C-alpha positions in Angstrom: 15.6 6.3 -16.2 14.8 9.9 -15.4 11.3 11.3 -15.5 8.1 9.2 -15.9 5.4 10.0 -18.3 2.9 10.9 -15.6 1.6 14.1 -13.9 3.8 16.5 -11.9 2.7 15.1 -8.5 3.9 11.6 -9.3 7.1 12.9 -10.7 7.7 14.8 -7.5 7.0 11.6 -5.5 9.6 9.5 -7.4 12.3 12.2 -7.4 15.1 11.1 -5.1 14.1 7.4 -5.3 12.9 5.5 -2.3 11.7 2.1 -1.3 8.9 0.8 -3.4 6.7 -1.9 -1.8 4.2 -3.8 -4.0 1.8 -6.1 -2.2 -1.0 -8.4 -3.5 -3.8 -9.6 -1.3 -6.6 -12.0 -1.9 -9.5 -12.0 0.5 -11.1 -15.2 1.8 -14.4 -16.2 0.2 -17.1 -13.8 1.3 -14.6 -11.3 3.0 -13.7 -9.0 0.1 -16.2 -6.3 1.0 -15.0 -6.3 4.6 -11.4 -6.0 3.5 -12.3 -3.1 1.2 -14.1 -1.3 4.0 -11.1 -1.7 6.3 -8.8 -0.4 3.5 -11.1 2.6 3.0 -10.4 3.7 6.6 -6.7 2.8 6.5 -5.7 4.5 3.2 -6.1 8.2 4.2 -4.1 7.5 7.4 -1.3 5.8 5.4 -1.2 8.6 2.8 -0.7 11.2 5.5 2.5 9.5 6.8 5.5 11.8 6.6 7.7 9.1 5.0 5.0 7.9 2.5 5.7 9.6 -0.9 3.0 7.7 -2.7 0.4 5.2 -1.4 -2.1 3.6 -3.7 -4.5 0.7 -3.2 -6.6 -0.8 -5.9 -9.2 -3.6 -6.2 -9.4 -6.2 -8.9 -12.0 -5.5 -11.6 -12.3 -9.1 -12.7 -11.8 -10.5 -9.2 -12.9 -8.0 -6.5 -11.3 -10.3 -3.9 -7.9 -9.2 -5.1 -6.2 -6.0 -3.9 -3.0 -4.4 -5.1 -0.9 -2.0 -3.0 1.7 0.3 -4.6 3.6 2.1 -1.8 6.6 4.4 -2.2 8.4 5.3 1.0 11.2 7.8 1.4 13.5 5.0 2.7 13.6 1.8 4.8 13.2 3.7 8.0 9.9 5.2 6.7 8.7 1.8 5.8 9.5 0.4 9.3 7.7 3.4 10.8 4.7 2.7 8.7 4.5 -0.9 10.0 4.7 0.4 13.6 2.0 3.0 13.1 -1.2 2.8 15.1 -3.3 2.7 11.9 -1.2 -0.2 10.5 -1.5 -2.2 13.7 -5.2 -1.6 14.0 -6.5 -1.9 10.4 -4.0 -4.1 8.7 -2.5 -6.4 11.4 -5.5 -6.4 13.6 -8.5 -6.5 11.2 -7.5 -7.1 7.5 -4.8 -9.8 7.7 -7.1 -12.4 9.4 -9.5 -12.1 6.5 -7.0 -12.9 3.8 -6.4 -16.2 1.9 -3.2 -14.9 0.3 -0.7 -12.1 1.0 2.5 -11.5 -1.1 4.9 -8.6 -0.8 8.0 -7.5 -2.6 10.4 -4.5 -2.3 12.0 -2.6 -5.1 14.4 0.3 -5.7 13.3 2.9 -8.3 15.6 3.2 -11.3 
């Protein structure tokens, strides 16, 4: 597909492909603000990972209990390292996942 109609930083991130992980979460009733607070602490750590080319988390405008993750990793090894990181184990596995009603995740290869 070539270049994307976005800024230079995103074009640099998608150059060379990688493993794209898209995740959707929905917090349990009354837990959305706690999940958002956890993700606020987690995100800067995830964005600093050597193998993370692009790491975005967004919150639903119509339903603030919904969260969307858009994560581009250099390769499968970088994704595995992400899941073994201290910040993933602390914030995601240890704190956020127990507050979720729903968690879906899919992996893609960039075109």
